[in-house]
ZAMARGU-4260 file (C-alpha; in steps of 0.2 Angstrom, whole numbers, plus 5000, padded with zeros to 4 digits):
<rodrens>
0) 6180/4485/4647 | 6181/4467/4642 | 6170/4452/4638 | 6182/4438/4643 | 6191/4440/4661
5) 6201/4424/4656 | 6209/4433/4641 | 6227/4430/4639 | 6239/4441/4649 | 6252/4443/4636
10) 6240/4449/4622 | 6234/4460/4634 | 6251/4466/4638 | 6254/4470/4620 | 6237/4480/4619
15) 6242/4492/4633 | 6260/4493/4626 | 6252/4499/4609 | 6241/4513/4616 | 6244/4531/4611
20) 6246/4545/4624 | 6228/4550/4629 | 6222/4534/4621 | 6207/4525/4631 | 6200/4508/4627
25) 6183/4508/4625 | 6179/4490/4621 | 6190/4475/4620 | 6186/4456/4614 | 6197/4441/4615
30) 6191/4432/4600 | 6203/4417/4603 | 6219/4414/4613 | 6229/4422/4600 | 6218/4437/4593
35) 6211/4452/4601 | 6199/4466/4595 | 6199/4483/4603 | 6191/4500/4601 | 6198/4516/4608
40) 6194/4534/4607 | 6207/4537/4592 | 6206/4519/4581 | 6201/4501/4579 | 6213/4488/4584
45) 6216/4470/4579 | 6232/4462/4588 | 6237/4444/4581 | 6249/4433/4591 | 6259/4420/4582
50) 6277/4420/4583 | 6278/4438/4587 | 6264/4451/4589 | 6255/4459/4575 | 6245/4475/4578
55) 6234/4483/4564 | 6226/4500/4566 | 6211/4508/4558 | 6213/4526/4563 | 6195/4536/4563
60) 6201/4549/4552 | 6206/4536/4537 | 6191/4526/4539 | 6179/4528/4523 | 6167/4514/4529
65) 6158/4506/4542 | 6151/4488/4539 | 6140/4478/4550 | 6134/4460/4547 | 6122/4454/4559
70) 6120/4435/4561 | 6102/4429/4568 | 6109/4426/4585 | 6116/4443/4586 | 6134/4439/4583
75) 6142/4446/4566 | 6155/4456/4559 | 6162/4474/4561 | 6170/4478/4544 | 6183/4493/4543
80) 6186/4490/4524 | 6175/4485/4511 | 6181/4484/4493 | 6170/4481/4479 | 6179/4476/4462
85) 6167/4479/4448 | 6169/4478/4428 | 6165/4492/4415 | 6147/4488/4417 | 6147/4489/4437
90) 6144/4470/4438 | 6152/4464/4454 | 6168/4453/4453 | 6174/4452/4470 | 6173/4458/4488
95) 6188/4460/4501 | 6183/4463/4519 | 6194/4468/4533 | 6189/4471/4551 | 6182/4462/4566
100) 6174/4444/4562 | 6162/4434/4572 | 6160/4445/4587 | 6146/4444/4600 | 6133/4457/4600
105) 6139/4466/4585 | 6126/4480/4584 | 6131/4485/4602 | 6149/4487/4596 | 6144/4497/4580
110) 6135/4509/4592 | 6152/4512/4602 | 6161/4514/4586 | 6148/4526/4579 | 6147/4537/4594
115) 6167/4538/4594 | 6166/4543/4576 | 6153/4557/4582 | 6140/4550/4570 | 6127/4547/4584
120) 6124/4555/4601 | 6129/4546/4616 | 6111/4543/4622 | 6105/4536/4605 | 6099/4517/4603
125) 6097/4507/4587 | 6080/4504/4581 | 6072/4491/4570 | 6079/4493/4551 | 6097/4498/4556
130) 6095/4516/4561 | 6095/4525/4577 | 6082/4535/4586 | 6087/4552/4580 | 6090/4547/4562
135) 6078/4554/4549 | 6077/4544/4532 | 6078/4558/4518 | 6078/4547/4503 | 6079/4529/4499
140) 6077/4518/4484 | 6081/4501/4477 | 6091/4494/4463 | 6082/4489/4447 | 6080/4471/4448
145) 6090/4461/4436 | 6086/4444/4428 | 6101/4442/4416 | 6118/4448/4417 | 6133/4439/4407
150) 6137/4428/4420 | 6118/4422/4424 | 6116/4421/4405 | 6131/4408/4403 | 6125/4399/4419
155) 6107/4397/4412 | 6114/4390/4397 | 6126/4377/4405 | 6112/4372/4416 | 6100/4369/4401
160) 6114/4359/4393 | 6118/4349/4409 | 6098/4346/4413 | 6095/4340/4395 | 6109/4327/4395
165) 6104/4322/4412 | 6086/4319/4407 | 6092/4308/4393 | 6104/4298/4405 | 6091/4295/4418
170) 6078/4290/4405 | 6090/4277/4399 | 6093/4272/4415 | 6075/4269/4419 | 6073/4260/4401
175) 6087/4249/4408 | 6079/4245/4424 | 6061/4243/4416 | 6067/4231/4402 | 6075/4219/4415
180) 6064/4205/4421 | 6076/4200/4434 | 6076/4214/4446 | 6092/4207/4455 | 6103/4207/4439
185) 6119/4218/4437 | 6112/4227/4424 | 6097/4232/4434 | 6106/4238/4450 | 6118/4248/4438
190) 6102/4257/4431 | 6097/4262/4448 | 6114/4269/4452 | 6113/4278/4436 | 6096/4286/4441
195) 6103/4290/4459 | 6118/4298/4452 | 6108/4308/4438 | 6095/4315/4451 | 6110/4321/4462
200) 6118/4331/4447 | 6101/4337/4441 | 6098/4347/4458 | 6115/4356/4453 | 6111/4359/4436
205) 6094/4367/4440 | 6103/4379/4452 | 6113/4385/4437 | 6098/4386/4426 | 6087/4396/4438
210) 6104/4409/4443 | 6094/4423/4435 | 6079/4421/4447 | 6092/4420/4461 | 6099/4436/4456
215) 6082/4444/4454 | 6078/4440/4472 | 6095/4445/4479 | 6092/4463/4470 | 6076/4465/4479
220) 6084/4462/4495 | 6095/4477/4493 | 6091/4495/4497 | 6100/4513/4497 | 6095/4525/4511
225) 6102/4543/4515 | 6098/4551/4532 | 6101/4566/4539 | 6119/4559/4545 | 6124/4545/4532
230) 6123/4537/4516 | 6118/4518/4519 | 6116/4502/4510 | 6106/4488/4517 | 6106/4471/4511
235) 6092/4460/4519 | 6094/4441/4519 | 6099/4427/4531 | 6112/4440/4537 | 6108/4457/4538
240) 6122/4468/4530 | 6123/4487/4534 | 6137/4498/4525 | 6138/4516/4531 | 6149/4526/4520
245) 6156/4540/4532 | 6150/4558/4525 | 6167/4566/4525 | 6174/4553/4514 | 6161/4553/4501
250) 6166/4558/4482 | 6152/4557/4470 | 6157/4549/4453 | 6148/4542/4437 | 6149/4527/4428
255) 6133/4525/4420 | 6118/4537/4419 | 6110/4525/4434 | 6125/4521/4444 | 6130/4533/4457
260) 6148/4529/4465 | 6151/4537/4482 | 6167/4530/4487 | 6180/4526/4473 | 6197/4519/4479
265) 6205/4514/4462 | 6204/4513/4443 | 6214/4503/4433 | 6217/4494/4416 | 6222/4475/4417
270) 6223/4467/4400 | 6214/4481/4392 | 6199/4478/4404 | 6191/4492/4414 | 6189/4489/4432
275) 6184/4499/4447 | 6186/4497/4467 | 6173/4506/4476 | 6155/4507/4483 | 6139/4516/4478
280) 6121/4516/4473 | 6120/4505/4458 | 6106/4505/4445 | 6095/4517/4454 | 6080/4525/4445
285) 6083/4543/4448 | 6102/4548/4452 | 6098/4567/4451 | 6087/4564/4465 | 6099/4553/4475
290) 6113/4568/4472 | 6100/4579/4479 | 6099/4572/4497 | 6118/4567/4497 | 6124/4584/4494
295) 6120/4591/4512 | 6131/4577/4518 | 6146/4583/4508 | 6158/4592/4519 | 6171/4598/4508
300) 6172/4609/4493 | 6178/4597/4481 | 6165/4584/4486 | 6151/4597/4482 | 6158/4602/4466
305) 6157/4583/4460 | 6138/4584/4464 | 6136/4597/4453 | 6147/4591/4438 | 6136/4575/4439
310) 6121/4583/4434 | 6130/4590/4418 | 6137/4573/4413 | 6120/4565/4414 | 6113/4577/4402
315) 6124/4570/4388 | 6119/4552/4391 | 6102/4555/4383 | 6110/4557/4366 | 6116/4539/4366
320) 6098/4531/4370 | 6091/4533/4352 | 6105/4520/4347 | 6102/4509/4363 | 6083/4508/4359
325) 6086/4504/4341 | 6099/4489/4346 | 6085/4483/4361 | 6071/4482/4346 | 6082/4472/4335
330) 6087/4461/4348 | 6068/4459/4353 | 6064/4455/4336 | 6076/4440/4336 | 6071/4434/4352
335) 6054/4432/4345 | 6060/4423/4330 | 6070/4411/4341 | 6054/4409/4352 | 6044/4404/4337
340) 6056/4391/4330 | 6056/4385/4348 | 6038/4382/4350 | 6038/4373/4332 | 6051/4361/4337
345) 6043/4356/4354 | 6026/4354/4344 | 6033/4343/4332 | 6040/4333/4346 | 6023/4331/4354
350) 6016/4325/4338 | 6029/4311/4335 | 6026/4306/4353 | 6008/4304/4351 | 6011/4294/4335
355) 6020/4280/4345 | 6039/4276/4347 | 6042/4256/4347 | 6060/4256/4352 | 6072/4264/4363
360) 6084/4268/4348 | 6070/4278/4340 | 6066/4287/4356 | 6085/4292/4358 | 6087/4299/4340
365) 6072/4308/4343 | 6077/4315/4359 | 6095/4320/4352 | 6085/4329/4338 | 6075/4339/4349
370) 6089/4344/4362 | 6101/4350/4349 | 6087/4358/4339 | 6078/4366/4353 | 6093/4369/4363
375) 6101/4380/4347 | 6085/4389/4348 | 6083/4391/4366 | 6102/4398/4367 | 6098/4410/4353
380) 6083/4416/4362 | 6091/4418/4379 | 6106/4429/4371 | 6095/4439/4360 | 6083/4442/4375
385) 6097/4448/4386 | 6104/4459/4373 | 6087/4467/4373 | 6086/4467/4390 | 6104/4475/4392
390) 6099/4490/4379 | 6081/4493/4386 | 6084/4492/4405 | 6102/4496/4409 | 6102/4510/4396
</rodrens>
């Protein structure tokens, strides 16, 4: 079946010539004159026409994951390879995707593929929430929401520094404009331009400053689900994203007590740093409960053994938690000290302002003292609070 009766004859000839014995086309889509997507009873196919035809195949027995990205108009992406590269703390570094991009009625195409993979019955229809009619949710969980990671802490510090200097910059520009009696002078016009430029960069600085809040909201839109047929990662937002990890490819691995890796592709060292490619349930509250409901989906003996080995590993983690708690309390004490010093600096600034400032030079000197004084204490507060959070919450 084809969605476009005017598709290129050349690319259709290439598709027909690549079909294997007994292979039947279930769906095809001519995205552009030089690219065609197709689903058969044996594989998913991407054909690209340039100087010569290139055929990329995703055979069903080799598939590990099916990703579906749904846009607001019903179009979206159907992914056959989703690789999330993470560091030793399981923080996301990069994502690589391969599959069908920007196709119409992507959820209908997903249904065709899942039926070919025997994950759903031929008569099943998709319901709200990304599930199908006969699917039953056995377990669900959301990741522990985060405010601070190494990346967001750096962004917040950078955002604070930029915001502070921009406020001084804009304040100086406003002072120049106000002090000029002749509003048509070049100095006054230059001051207005400085104000507008400062406000524009200020919006970007605020985005950096509040990056922890953006991360928190992102985590709250993620959920992990196991059903009677599959394991599912759901990410809500402007576009909905559903990642189905195929049951016969699940292999449970453990990176930390609350990170459960279901699909691990590669472990390697680079510049003495530990990285990992894979997908899983990260920062969940009860990994043992997740293993309990994932185990019935595991079809191979080795995969079932890995689920049992996981329970033994989690018992060893409890021995390390006392050290974590000590460091967390120490970091919390430092954060309270920096917060106290920050309040004293700010109170001193308010008192000085109330006494009155006669010249702009005095104001600039006072502002710089506050910036560097409060700034250093604020940076110390953020770092100490981050360490406290790291050892208290992330364990």
